[in-house]
C-alpha positions in Angstrom: -157.7 -307.8 63.2 -156.2 -311.4 64.8 -155.3 -311.5 68.5 -153.4 -314.4 68.8 -152.1 -313.7 72.1 -152.7 -311.3 75.0 -149.2 -309.6 74.2 -151.0 -308.9 70.8 -154.0 -307.2 72.0 -152.1 -305.0 74.3 -150.5 -304.0 70.9 -153.8 -303.4 68.8 -155.3 -301.7 72.3 -152.1 -300.0 72.7 -151.9 -298.5 68.9 -155.3 -297.9 69.3 -155.0 -295.2 72.5 -152.5 -293.5 70.7 -154.6 -293.3 67.7 -156.8 -291.5 70.4 -154.6 -289.3 71.6 -153.5 -288.3 68.3 -156.7 -287.5 67.5 -157.7 -285.2 70.3 -160.3 -283.9 71.9 -164.1 -283.6 70.8 -166.8 -281.4 72.2 -168.0 -284.0 74.4 -166.6 -287.0 76.1 -164.6 -289.5 73.9 -167.3 -292.8 73.9 -165.4 -295.8 73.1 -167.8 -299.1 73.0 -166.9 -302.7 73.2 -169.2 -305.5 71.7 -169.0 -308.8 71.8 -170.1 -312.0 73.7 -168.9 -312.9 76.8 -164.8 -313.6 76.8 -164.5 -311.9 73.7 -162.0 -309.4 75.2 -163.5 -306.3 75.9 -161.9 -306.7 79.2 -158.4 -307.1 78.2 -158.6 -304.5 75.7 -160.1 -301.5 77.8 -156.9 -302.6 81.1 -154.8 -302.1 77.6 -155.7 -298.8 76.5 -156.3 -297.4 79.6 -152.6 -298.4 80.4 -151.6 -295.6 77.3 -153.0 -293.0 80.0 -151.2 -294.6 82.8 -154.3 -296.0 84.2 -151.8 -299.0 85.5 -154.6 -301.6 87.2 -158.7 -301.0 85.5 -160.2 -304.0 87.2 -164.2 -305.0 85.8 -166.8 -302.9 87.3 -169.5 -306.2 87.1 -171.1 -304.6 90.2 -171.0 -301.4 90.4 -171.1 -300.8 87.0 -168.5 -297.7 86.2 -165.3 -297.2 87.6 -163.8 -293.8 87.0 -159.8 -293.1 87.4 -157.9 -289.8 86.5 -155.0 -290.1 84.2 -152.0 -289.2 83.5 -152.9 -287.5 79.8 -153.1 -284.5 79.3 -155.2 -284.7 76.5 -157.9 -287.5 78.7 -157.8 -286.4 82.1 -160.0 -289.1 83.2 -161.1 -292.6 81.8 -164.4 -294.1 82.7 -165.0 -297.9 82.9 -168.2 -299.0 82.5 -169.9 -302.9 82.3 -173.6 -302.4 80.9 -174.4 -305.8 81.4 -176.3 -305.9 84.6 -178.1 -302.8 83.2 -181.8 -302.9 81.5 -181.7 -299.7 80.3 -180.3 -296.0 79.6 -182.1 -294.0 82.3 -180.2 -297.5 85.0 -176.8 -295.6 83.8 -178.4 -291.8 84.0 -179.1 -293.0 87.5 -175.4 -293.0 88.1 -174.8 -289.3 86.3 -173.8 -290.3 82.7 -175.1 -287.5 81.3 -172.6 -285.6 83.4 -169.9 -287.5 82.9 -170.3 -287.3 78.8 -169.9 -283.5 78.8 -166.7 -283.4 80.1 -164.0 -283.2 76.6 -161.3 -284.3 78.5 -163.2 -287.7 79.4 -162.4 -291.0 77.6 -165.4 -293.3 78.6 -164.8 -297.2 77.0 -168.1 -299.3 77.9 -168.2 -302.6 77.9 -171.9 -304.1 76.7 -173.2 -301.3 74.7 -175.9 -302.6 73.0 -177.9 -303.0 76.7 -177.6 -298.5 77.3 -177.9 -297.6 73.3 -180.7 -295.6 73.3 -178.5 -292.7 75.7 -175.2 -293.5 74.0 -173.3 -290.8 72.0 -172.1 -291.4 68.5 -169.6 -293.5 69.4 -166.4 -295.5 68.1 -167.3 -299.3 68.0 -165.0 -302.1 68.7 -166.1 -305.2 67.6 -164.5 -308.2 70.1 -165.3 -311.6 68.5 -164.2 -315.1 70.3 -162.4 -317.0 67.6 -160.5 -319.3 69.5 -158.3 -320.0 73.2 -156.0 -318.3 71.9 -157.1 -315.6 69.0 -159.5 -313.4 69.5 -160.4 -310.6 66.6 -161.2 -307.2 66.6 -163.1 -304.9 64.3 -162.6 -300.8 65.4 -165.4 -298.7 63.6 -164.9 -295.0 63.7 
């Protein structure tokens, strides 16, 4: 899907989040990995998806690595936003108790730069984000 504006990105992300709700819970946390270079729309996508769960203000956790938000959703009660850009390996994320986060089926995890910690990630939904032009981003969702 090509987004030609922030409002289109919001629509794509909102539709994706609604699809997650309709799919329901797994027996563990649902994990979404956002792949792409800087400026490819990962954070904008995450912020837009979070709004569907009642999380109004999501800021990039680049320097603190992980932020956990309570939601107003009956399906996913916790929304976890991880930015793994500054991490070198999965063990760095383990130190933050990430394995415990993954155990909770009421948790939805959006992780930017998942390739940096891939050795500890479970099977997850992949969103490939690509910078096309100043106003355009390409999103490919792989379930």
